[in-house]
MARBA-3410 file (N, C-alpha, C, O; in Angstrom, 1 decimal):
163
-21.7,14.7,-48.5,-21.7,13.4,-49.2,-20.5,12.5,-48.7,-20.7,11.3,-48.5 ~ -19.4,13.2,-48.5,-18.2,12.4,-48.1,-18.4,11.8,-46.7,-17.9,10.7,-46.5 ~ -19.1,12.4,-45.8,-19.4,11.8,-44.5,-20.3,10.6,-44.6,-20.0,9.6,-44.0 ~ -21.2,10.6,-45.5,-22.1,9.4,-45.8,-21.2,8.3,-46.3,-21.3,7.1,-45.9 ~ -20.4,8.6,-47.3,-19.5,7.6,-47.9,-18.6,7.0,-46.8,-18.4,5.8,-46.8
-18.0,7.8,-46.0,-17.1,7.4,-44.9,-17.8,6.5,-43.9,-17.2,5.5,-43.4 ~ -19.1,6.8,-43.6,-19.8,6.0,-42.6,-20.5,4.7,-43.2,-20.9,3.8,-42.5 ~ -20.6,4.7,-44.5,-21.3,3.6,-45.2,-20.8,2.2,-44.9,-21.6,1.3,-44.6 ~ -19.5,1.9,-44.9,-19.1,0.5,-44.5,-19.5,0.1,-43.1,-19.9,-1.0,-42.9 ~ -19.5,1.0,-42.2,-19.9,0.7,-40.8,-21.4,0.5,-40.8,-21.9,-0.5,-40.1
-22.2,1.4,-41.4,-23.6,1.2,-41.5,-24.0,-0.1,-42.1,-24.9,-0.8,-41.6 ~ -23.4,-0.4,-43.2,-23.7,-1.7,-43.9,-23.3,-2.9,-43.0,-24.0,-3.9,-43.0 ~ -22.2,-2.8,-42.3,-21.8,-3.9,-41.4,-22.8,-4.1,-40.3,-23.1,-5.2,-39.9 ~ -23.2,-3.0,-39.7,-24.2,-3.0,-38.6,-25.5,-3.7,-39.1,-26.2,-4.3,-38.3 ~ -25.9,-3.5,-40.4,-27.1,-4.0,-40.9,-27.0,-5.3,-41.6,-27.9,-5.9,-42.0
-25.7,-5.8,-41.7,-25.4,-7.0,-42.5,-26.3,-8.2,-42.1,-26.9,-8.8,-43.0 ~ -26.3,-8.6,-40.9,-27.1,-9.8,-40.4,-28.6,-9.6,-40.7,-29.3,-10.5,-41.2 ~ -29.1,-8.4,-40.4,-30.5,-8.1,-40.6,-30.8,-8.2,-42.1,-31.8,-8.8,-42.5 ~ -29.9,-7.6,-43.0,-30.1,-7.7,-44.4,-30.0,-9.1,-44.9,-30.8,-9.5,-45.8 ~ -29.1,-9.9,-44.4,-28.9,-11.3,-44.8,-30.2,-12.1,-44.6,-30.6,-12.9,-45.4
-30.7,-11.9,-43.4,-32.0,-12.6,-43.0,-33.1,-12.2,-43.9,-33.9,-13.0,-44.4 ~ -33.2,-10.9,-44.1,-34.3,-10.4,-45.0,-34.2,-11.0,-46.4,-35.2,-11.4,-47.0 ~ -33.0,-11.0,-47.0,-32.8,-11.5,-48.3,-33.0,-13.0,-48.4,-33.5,-13.5,-49.4 ~ -32.7,-13.7,-47.3,-33.0,-15.2,-47.3,-34.5,-15.4,-47.4,-34.9,-16.3,-48.1 ~ -35.3,-14.6,-46.6,-36.7,-14.8,-46.7,-37.2,-14.4,-48.0,-38.1,-15.0,-48.6
-36.7,-13.3,-48.6,-37.1,-12.8,-49.9,-36.9,-13.8,-51.0,-37.7,-14.0,-51.9 ~ -35.8,-14.5,-50.9,-35.4,-15.6,-51.9,-36.4,-16.7,-51.8,-36.8,-17.3,-52.9 ~ -36.8,-17.1,-50.6,-37.7,-18.2,-50.4,-39.1,-17.9,-51.0,-39.7,-18.8,-51.6 ~ -39.5,-16.7,-50.7,-40.9,-16.3,-51.1,-41.0,-14.9,-51.5,-41.4,-14.0,-50.8 ~ -40.5,-14.6,-52.8,-40.5,-13.2,-53.2,-42.0,-12.8,-53.5,-42.8,-13.6,-54.1
-42.3,-11.6,-53.2,-43.6,-11.1,-53.5,-43.8,-11.0,-55.0,-42.8,-10.8,-55.8 ~ -45.0,-11.2,-55.5,-45.3,-11.2,-56.9,-44.9,-9.9,-57.6,-44.6,-9.9,-58.8 ~ -45.0,-8.8,-56.9,-44.8,-7.5,-57.4,-43.4,-7.0,-57.1,-43.1,-5.8,-57.2 ~ -42.4,-7.9,-56.8,-41.1,-7.4,-56.4,-40.4,-6.6,-57.4,-39.8,-5.6,-57.1 ~ -40.5,-7.0,-58.7,-39.8,-6.3,-59.8,-40.3,-4.9,-59.8,-39.6,-3.9,-60.0
-41.7,-4.7,-59.7,-42.3,-3.4,-59.8,-41.9,-2.6,-58.6,-41.5,-1.4,-58.7 ~ -41.9,-3.1,-57.4,-41.5,-2.4,-56.2,-40.1,-1.9,-56.3,-39.7,-0.8,-56.0 ~ -39.2,-2.8,-56.8,-37.8,-2.5,-56.9,-37.5,-1.4,-57.9,-36.7,-0.4,-57.7 ~ -38.2,-1.4,-59.0,-38.1,-0.4,-60.0,-38.5,1.0,-59.4,-37.9,2.0,-59.7 ~ -39.6,1.0,-58.7,-40.1,2.2,-58.1,-39.2,2.7,-57.1,-38.9,3.9,-57.0
-38.7,1.9,-56.2,-37.7,2.3,-55.2,-36.4,2.9,-55.8,-35.9,3.9,-55.4 ~ -36.0,2.2,-56.8,-34.8,2.6,-57.6,-35.0,3.9,-58.2,-34.1,4.8,-58.0 ~ -36.1,4.1,-58.9,-36.3,5.4,-59.5,-36.5,6.5,-58.5,-35.9,7.6,-58.7 ~ -37.2,6.3,-57.4,-37.3,7.3,-56.4,-36.0,7.7,-55.8,-35.7,8.9,-55.6 ~ -35.2,6.7,-55.5,-33.8,7.0,-54.9,-33.0,7.8,-55.9,-32.3,8.8,-55.5
-33.0,7.4,-57.1,-32.1,8.1,-58.1,-32.6,9.5,-58.5,-31.9,10.2,-59.3 ~ -33.8,9.8,-58.1,-34.3,11.2,-58.3,-33.6,12.1,-57.2,-33.4,13.3,-57.5 ~ -33.3,11.5,-56.1,-32.6,12.3,-55.0,-31.1,12.2,-55.0,-30.4,13.0,-54.5 ~ -30.6,11.1,-55.7,-29.1,10.9,-55.6,-28.4,11.3,-56.9,-28.8,10.9,-58.0 ~ -27.4,12.0,-56.7,-26.5,12.5,-57.8,-25.2,11.7,-57.7,-24.4,12.0,-56.9
-25.1,10.7,-58.6,-23.9,9.9,-58.6,-22.6,10.7,-58.8,-21.5,10.3,-58.3 ~ -22.7,11.8,-59.4,-21.5,12.6,-59.6,-20.9,13.2,-58.3,-19.8,13.7,-58.2 ~ -21.8,13.3,-57.3,-21.4,13.8,-56.0,-20.6,12.7,-55.2,-20.0,13.0,-54.2 ~ -20.7,11.4,-55.7,-20.2,10.3,-54.9,-19.1,9.6,-55.7,-17.9,9.7,-55.4 ~ -19.5,8.8,-56.7,-18.6,8.0,-57.5,-17.8,7.0,-56.7,-16.7,6.6,-57.1
-18.3,6.6,-55.6,-17.6,5.7,-54.7,-17.4,4.3,-55.4,-16.4,3.7,-55.2 ~ -18.4,3.9,-56.2,-18.2,2.7,-56.9,-17.0,2.7,-57.8,-16.2,1.7,-57.9 ~ -16.8,3.8,-58.5,-15.6,4.0,-59.4,-14.3,4.1,-58.7,-13.2,3.8,-59.2 ~ -14.4,4.6,-57.4,-13.2,4.9,-56.6,-12.7,3.6,-55.9,-11.5,3.5,-55.6 ~ -13.7,2.7,-55.6,-13.3,1.6,-54.7,-13.4,0.2,-55.3,-12.8,-0.7,-54.8
-14.1,0.1,-56.4,-14.3,-1.2,-57.0,-14.1,-1.1,-58.5,-14.2,0.0,-59.1 ~ -13.9,-2.2,-59.2,-13.8,-2.2,-60.6,-14.8,-3.1,-61.2,-15.1,-4.1,-60.6 ~ -15.3,-2.8,-62.4,-16.3,-3.6,-63.0,-15.7,-4.8,-63.7,-14.5,-4.9,-63.9 ~ -16.5,-5.8,-64.0,-16.1,-6.9,-64.8,-16.3,-6.4,-66.3,-17.2,-5.7,-66.5 ~ -15.4,-6.8,-67.1,-15.5,-6.4,-68.5,-15.8,-7.7,-69.3,-15.1,-8.6,-69.3
-17.0,-7.6,-70.0,-17.4,-8.7,-70.9,-16.6,-8.6,-72.2,-16.0,-7.5,-72.5 ~ -16.6,-9.6,-73.0,-16.0,-9.5,-74.4,-16.6,-8.4,-75.2,-15.9,-7.7,-75.9 ~ -18.0,-8.2,-75.1,-18.6,-7.1,-75.8,-18.2,-5.8,-75.3,-17.9,-4.9,-76.1 ~ -18.0,-5.6,-74.0,-17.5,-4.4,-73.4,-16.1,-4.1,-74.0,-15.8,-3.0,-74.4 ~ -15.2,-5.1,-74.0,-13.9,-4.9,-74.4,-13.9,-4.5,-75.9,-13.1,-3.6,-76.3
-14.7,-5.1,-76.7,-14.7,-4.8,-78.2,-15.2,-3.4,-78.3,-14.6,-2.6,-79.1 ~ -16.3,-3.0,-77.6,-16.9,-1.7,-77.8,-15.9,-0.6,-77.3,-15.7,0.4,-78.0 ~ -15.3,-0.8,-76.2,-14.4,0.3,-75.6,-13.1,0.3,-76.4,-12.6,1.4,-76.7 ~ -12.6,-0.8,-76.9,-11.4,-0.8,-77.7,-11.6,0.0,-79.0,-10.8,0.8,-79.4 ~ -12.8,-0.3,-79.6,-13.2,0.5,-80.8,-13.2,2.0,-80.6,-12.7,2.8,-81.4
-13.8,2.3,-79.4,-13.8,3.8,-79.0,-12.4,4.4,-79.0,-12.3,5.5,-79.4 ~ -11.5,3.6,-78.5,-10.1,4.1,-78.4,-9.3,3.9,-79.7,-8.1,4.2,-79.8 ~ -9.9,3.2,-80.7,-9.3,2.8,-81.9,-8.1,1.9,-81.6,-7.0,2.0,-82.2 ~ -8.4,1.0,-80.7,-7.4,-0.1,-80.4,-8.0,-1.4,-80.8,-9.2,-1.6,-81.0 ~ -7.1,-2.4,-81.0,-7.5,-3.8,-81.1,-7.9,-4.2,-79.7,-7.3,-3.8,-78.7
-8.9,-5.2,-79.6,-9.3,-5.6,-78.3,-8.1,-6.1,-77.4,-8.0,-5.8,-76.2 ~ -7.1,-6.8,-78.0,-6.0,-7.3,-77.2,-5.1,-6.1,-76.7,-4.6,-6.2,-75.6 ~ -5.0,-5.1,-77.5,-4.3,-3.9,-77.1,-4.9,-3.2,-75.8,-4.3,-2.8,-74.9 ~ -6.3,-3.1,-75.9,-7.0,-2.6,-74.8,-6.8,-3.4,-73.5,-6.6,-2.9,-72.4 ~ -6.9,-4.7,-73.7,-6.7,-5.7,-72.6,-5.3,-5.4,-72.0,-5.2,-5.3,-70.8
-4.3,-5.4,-72.8,-2.9,-5.3,-72.3,-2.7,-4.0,-71.6,-2.0,-3.9,-70.6 ~ -3.4,-2.9,-72.1,-3.1,-1.6,-71.5,-3.9,-1.4,-70.2,-3.4,-0.7,-69.3 ~ -5.1,-1.9,-70.1,-6.0,-1.5,-69.0,-6.5,-2.7,-68.1,-6.9,-2.4,-66.9 ~ -6.5,-3.9,-68.5,-7.1,-5.0,-67.8,-6.2,-6.0,-67.3,-5.0,-6.1,-67.7 ~ -6.7,-6.8,-66.4,-6.0,-8.0,-65.9,-7.1,-9.1,-65.7,-8.3,-8.8,-65.7
-6.6,-10.3,-65.5,-7.6,-11.4,-65.2,-7.5,-11.7,-63.7,-6.5,-11.9,-63.2 ~ -8.7,-11.7,-63.1,-8.8,-11.9,-61.6,-8.8,-13.3,-61.3,-8.7,-14.2,-62.2 ~ -9.0,-13.6,-60.0,-9.0,-15.0,-59.5,-10.1,-15.8,-60.0,-10.1,-17.0,-60.0 ~ -11.2,-15.1,-60.5,-12.3,-15.9,-61.0,-12.3,-15.9,-62.5,-13.3,-16.3,-63.2 ~ -11.2,-15.6,-63.1,-10.9,-15.6,-64.5,-11.7,-14.6,-65.3,-12.0,-14.8,-66.5
-12.1,-13.5,-64.7,-12.8,-12.4,-65.3,-11.8,-11.3,-65.6,-10.8,-11.1,-64.9 ~ -12.1,-10.5,-66.7,-11.3,-9.3,-67.0,-11.8,-8.2,-66.1,-13.0,-7.9,-66.0 ~ -10.9,-7.6,-65.4,-11.1,-6.4,-64.5,-10.0,-5.4,-64.7,-9.0,-5.7,-65.4 ~ -10.2,-4.2,-64.2,-9.2,-3.1,-64.3,-8.0,-3.6,-63.6,-8.0,-4.3,-62.6 ~ -6.8,-3.1,-64.1,-5.6,-3.4,-63.5,-5.5,-2.7,-62.1,-4.8,-3.3,-61.2
-6.2,-1.6,-61.9,-6.1,-1.0,-60.6,-7.4,-0.1,-60.4,-8.1,0.3,-61.3 ~ -7.7,0.2,-59.1,-8.7,1.2,-58.8,-8.0,2.3,-58.0,-7.0,2.1,-57.4 ~ -8.6,3.5,-58.1,-9.8,3.9,-58.7,-9.8,3.7,-60.2,-8.7,3.5,-60.8 ~ -10.9,3.7,-60.8,-11.1,3.5,-62.2,-10.2,4.4,-63.0,-10.2,5.6,-62.8 ~ -9.5,3.9,-64.0,-8.6,4.6,-64.9,-9.4,5.7,-65.6,-8.9,6.7,-66.0
-10.7,5.4,-65.9,-11.5,6.3,-66.7,-12.3,7.3,-65.9,-13.2,8.0,-66.5 ~ -12.1,7.5,-64.6,-12.7,8.4,-63.8,-11.9,9.7,-63.7,-10.7,9.7,-63.4 ~ -12.5,10.9,-64.1,-11.8,12.1,-64.0,-11.9,12.8,-62.7,-12.7,12.3,-61.8 ~ -11.3,13.9,-62.5,-11.2,14.6,-61.2,-12.6,15.1,-60.7,-12.8,15.3,-59.5 ~ -13.5,15.3,-61.7,-14.9,15.8,-61.3,-15.9,14.6,-61.2,-17.1,14.9,-61.3
-15.4,13.4,-61.1,-16.2,12.2,-61.0,-17.0,11.9,-62.3,-18.0,11.1,-62.3 ~ -16.6,12.5,-63.4,-17.2,12.1,-64.7,-16.4,10.9,-65.3,-15.2,10.7,-65.1 ~ -17.2,10.1,-66.0,-16.6,8.9,-66.6,-16.1,9.3,-68.0,-16.9,9.9,-68.8 ~ -14.9,9.1,-68.3,-14.3,9.4,-69.6,-14.8,8.6,-70.8,-14.7,8.9,-71.9 ~ -15.4,7.4,-70.4,-16.0,6.5,-71.4,-17.4,6.2,-71.2,-17.9,5.2,-71.5
-18.1,7.2,-70.7,-19.5,7.0,-70.2,-20.4,6.4,-71.3,-21.2,5.5,-71.0 ~ -20.3,6.9,-72.5,-21.2,6.4,-73.6,-20.9,4.9,-74.0,-21.7,4.3,-74.6 ~ -19.7,4.5,-73.7,-19.3,3.1,-74.0,-18.9,2.3,-72.8,-18.3,1.2,-72.9 ~ -19.3,2.8,-71.6,-18.9,2.1,-70.4,-19.3,0.7,-70.3,-20.3,0.3,-71.0 ~ -18.7,-0.1,-69.5,-19.0,-1.5,-69.3,-20.5,-1.7,-68.8,-21.0,-0.9,-68.2
-21.0,-2.8,-69.2,-22.4,-3.2,-68.8,-22.5,-3.1,-67.3,-23.6,-2.7,-66.8 ~ -21.5,-3.6,-66.6,-21.6,-3.6,-65.1,-21.7,-2.2,-64.5,-22.4,-2.0,-63.5 ~ -21.1,-1.3,-65.2,-21.2,0.1,-64.7,-22.6,0.7,-65.1,-23.2,1.4,-64.3 ~ -23.1,0.4,-66.3,-24.4,0.9,-66.7,-25.5,0.4,-65.7,-26.4,1.2,-65.5 ~ -25.3,-0.8,-65.2,-26.4,-1.4,-64.4,-26.2,-1.2,-62.9,-27.1,-1.5,-62.2
-25.1,-0.7,-62.5,-24.8,-0.6,-61.1,-25.8,0.5,-60.5,-26.0,1.5,-61.1 ~ -26.3,0.2,-59.3,-26.0,-0.8,-58.3,-27.0,-2.0,-58.4,-27.1,-2.8,-57.5 ~ -27.5,-2.2,-59.6,-28.3,-3.4,-59.9,-29.6,-3.5,-59.1,-30.2,-4.6,-59.0 ~ -30.1,-2.4,-58.5,-31.3,-2.4,-57.7,-32.6,-2.4,-58.5,-33.7,-2.5,-57.9 ~ -32.5,-2.2,-59.8,-33.7,-2.3,-60.6,-33.7,-3.5,-61.5,-34.5,-3.6,-62.5
-32.9,-4.5,-61.2,-32.8,-5.7,-62.0,-34.0,-6.6,-61.8,-34.5,-6.7,-60.6 ~ -34.4,-7.2,-62.8,-35.5,-8.2,-62.7,-35.1,-9.4,-61.8,-33.9,-9.7,-61.8 ~ -36.0,-10.0,-61.1,-35.7,-11.1,-60.2,-34.6,-10.7,-59.2,-33.6,-11.4,-59.0 ~ -34.8,-9.5,-58.7,-33.8,-8.9,-57.7,-33.3,-9.8,-56.6,-32.2,-9.8,-56.2 ~ -34.2,-10.7,-56.2,-33.9,-11.6,-55.1,-32.8,-12.6,-55.4,-32.2,-13.1,-54.5
-32.5,-12.7,-56.7,-31.4,-13.6,-57.1,-30.0,-13.0,-56.9,-29.0,-13.8,-57.0 ~ -29.9,-11.8,-56.7,-28.6,-11.1,-56.5,-28.4,-10.6,-55.1,-27.7,-9.6,-54.9 ~ -28.9,-11.3,-54.1,-28.8,-10.9,-52.7,-27.3,-10.7,-52.3,-27.0,-9.7,-51.7 ~ -26.4,-11.6,-52.7,-25.0,-11.5,-52.2,-24.4,-10.3,-52.8,-23.6,-9.6,-52.1 ~ -24.6,-10.0,-54.1,-24.1,-8.8,-54.7,-24.6,-7.5,-54.0,-23.9,-6.6,-53.8
-25.9,-7.5,-53.7,-26.5,-6.4,-53.1,-26.0,-6.2,-51.7,-25.7,-5.0,-51.3 ~ -25.7,-7.2,-51.0,-25.1,-7.1,-49.6,-23.7,-6.4,-49.7,-23.4,-5.6,-48.9 ~ -23.0,-6.7,-50.8,-21.7,-6.0,-51.0,-21.9,-4.5,-51.4,-21.2,-3.6,-51.0 ~ -22.9,-4.3,-52.3,-23.1,-3.0,-52.9,-23.6,-2.0,-51.9,-23.4,-0.8,-52.0 ~ -24.4,-2.4,-50.8,-24.8,-1.4,-49.8,-23.7,-0.8,-49.0,-23.8,0.2,-48.4
-22.5,-1.5,-49.0,-21.3,-0.9,-48.3,-20.6,0.0,-49.2,-19.6,0.7,-48.8 ~ -20.9,0.1,-50.5,-20.2,0.9,-51.5,-21.1,2.1,-51.9,-20.6,3.2,-52.1 ~ -22.4,1.8,-52.1,-23.2,2.8,-52.8,-24.3,3.3,-51.8,-25.2,2.5,-51.3 ~ -24.3,4.6,-51.5,-25.3,5.1,-50.6,-26.7,4.9,-51.1,-27.7,4.7,-50.3 ~ -26.9,5.0,-52.4,-28.2,4.8,-53.0,-28.7,3.3,-52.8,-29.8,3.1,-52.4
-27.8,2.4,-53.0,-28.2,1.0,-52.8,-28.5,0.8,-51.3,-29.5,0.1,-51.0 ~ -27.8,1.4,-50.4,-28.1,1.3,-49.0,-29.5,1.8,-48.7,-30.3,1.1,-48.0 ~ -29.8,3.0,-49.2,-31.1,3.6,-49.0,-32.2,2.8,-49.6,-33.3,2.6,-49.0 ~ -32.0,2.2,-50.8,-33.0,1.4,-51.5,-33.3,0.1,-50.7,-34.5,-0.2,-50.5 ~ -32.3,-0.5,-50.1,-32.5,-1.7,-49.3,-33.3,-1.4,-48.0,-34.1,-2.1,-47.6
-32.9,-0.3,-47.4,-33.6,0.1,-46.2,-35.1,0.4,-46.5,-36.0,0.0,-45.7 ~ -35.3,1.1,-47.6,-36.7,1.4,-48.0,-37.5,0.1,-48.4,-38.7,0.0,-48.1 ~ -36.8,-0.8,-49.0,-37.4,-2.1,-49.4,-37.8,-2.9,-48.1,-38.9,-3.5,-48.1 ~ -37.0,-2.9,-47.1,-37.3,-3.6,-45.9,-38.6,-3.0,-45.2,-39.3,-3.7,-44.6 ~ -38.7,-1.7,-45.4,-39.9,-1.0,-44.8,-41.2,-1.4,-45.6,-42.3,-1.6,-45.1
-41.0,-1.5,-46.9,-42.2,-1.7,-47.8,-42.6,-3.1,-47.9,-43.8,-3.4,-48.0 ~ -41.6,-4.0,-47.8,-41.9,-5.5,-48.0,-41.7,-6.1,-46.6,-40.6,-6.3,-46.2 ~ -42.8,-6.4,-45.9,-42.7,-7.0,-44.6,-42.7,-8.5,-44.6,-42.7,-9.1,-43.6
END
């Protein structure tokens, strides 16, 4: 798995222009069954992919924390939301709450999430390949294929299935 993770940025970079063109076409004229196709591709890929073998998303990027995320996780730690923010988060250049540092503070040595049951929405939905109206998140997906082997495989399968 580590070899795949190490090669992923180069693979994604090599495919970037091809993927960008594909997504531009997809945005202009998405197939009527796109949501269904994406759901199927997503489910097929995650039957083969064990995120605990990778956790590259947790090691290299941090999620955005919504107000609801902050309240839920703070409650889990028996902290006031502001205490949780002060201890774990910072405001980024886009004025969003993000982790103070990566890898994720809540990732343990075995790639388990210490707050899995209350994790942020962005973590629950990552890599967003089963999202409705998938064509609307092309820029996010272009970034995610360089981070997540499953997202890379899903996009490659999608290009084969949707001509």
